[in-house]
N, C-alpha and C positions, 0 to 999 in steps of 0.2 A: 601482123596483129593476131590471127587466128591461133597460131602457133602458142603464141603466150596463155590463150585463153583454156585452150585444153590442157598444156601440163600441170596448171592448179586444177583442174579436174582428174585428171589422171591421180596427182598426189592425194588428193581430197579421198578417191578412190580405193588408191593403196593403202592409207592408213586406216579408214577404217575396215579394212580387211585384217589389220595386222592387229595380232592380241597379245602382242610380249609385254603390255602396259598394263592388261585388263586389271589384274591383282592391284595396283598400284591405285587405281581410277575407283575398284573398290571402297579402298580403304579410304580414298579423298574425303566421297560423296558418304561415308557412312561417318567419317569426323564432322563435313560439313552440316550433315543432315542433325547429328547430336547438336553440336554447337549451337545452332539454329530451333532444336528444341530447348534445350540451358537459355537461351536469350529469352524465350516464348516465358519459360517458366517465370522466370525474373521479373519480364514485365511486370506478369499479372499477381507474383507474389509482392513484388516490392512497395506497391499503393497500400495494401493492410499493413505492411510493415511501417511505413512512415506513419499513418493514421494512428499505431499503435505509441508509435516513439513519440508524437505528438499529444496523446494524453497521457503518457505517460509522462513527460516533462511539464506540460500543465499543473499536473494534482502535486509532483514534485515541488513545480516552484510556488503554490498557493499553502504547500505546508510548513506550517510554524515546528521551528525544532527549539527543544528547551523545556524544562520544569512548566512552564505556565500553558504548553502548549499540549501537554501529556494529561495536566491535570490543572485546569483555573482554581486558586485558591480562591475560597470564597470566606465572606466574614464567619463568624461563629454565630451572629443572628442570622445570615442567609442561610447555613447549615440548617440550624435546629428549624429555622421556618418552613425550612424543605422537608421535613418529615414528619410522620402519621406516628403520632405516639398515643395508644389508647385514649382517645378522644379528647386526646391537652388541650387547651384554648392556644391560642398564639399570644396570648398576654403570658402563660404559663410557661411556654418556649422561650420565651424573649426575657423575662425572670432569669431561668438556669444557665441561657448565655452568657447574659450579666455578671451573673454570678462568678462565671470564667474567667473573668476579666479581673476581677478582686485577687486573685488565686497568685501564688509565686508561680515561677517554673516546677521548682520542685514536688508543691502542694499537687500542681495539676499532674506532674507526672505520677507520684504516688497514688492519686486518686485513679488514673487512666490505667494502673498497672489491676488495681483492685476491681473497675469495674469489666477489664480483660479478665478476669479470674473468675466471674458471675456467670451463674446460668439460670437460667428460669428455674431448674429443680433444688439451686442451692442459695436459691434467694426468693423474695415474694415480688421479684419482680419480672414483667414481661420481657419476650426479649425483643419488643419493638423499643420497650425502655432500656435496656442494655444497648441496645445499638445506636440509640438516641444518645446517650451519655459517654460512650468513648466515641463517636462521633465530633460532639462539641468540644469535648477535649482532646481529641487530635487538631479539629480545626484552630482551635484556641493556639495550641503551641506551634501550627503553622504560621499562624499569621504572625506569630512575635519571634519569627525564624529561627 
């Protein structure tokens, strides 16, 4: 029995002195180290990537697609009341908005084109008034489709 125990020890000692496979062992250790480092980096980065992916997914799911999502269509009166026009009252704004409903599409378009061509320098209206008149005509046309 002792002979068998001694032989493996001799083989182990002979194996430790042999340098014929040293280069291969170096490459194996280098490759294993690179692989372990890659796994460590992937483990660290994957958590952040998963969080970012989840946030992106949630925001895309919550997003509405279509013209209503881009710019909700407000009524002409809502547009009129939302704007400041040279200290004009809400009644004055409502009256202007109601008048738009009495015009034909062609009349609205003609007036819109005229208001778009005006500036405070070429008319007796402020820029706020010009913007108001354009906005209520655009709103009326948008609501009509």
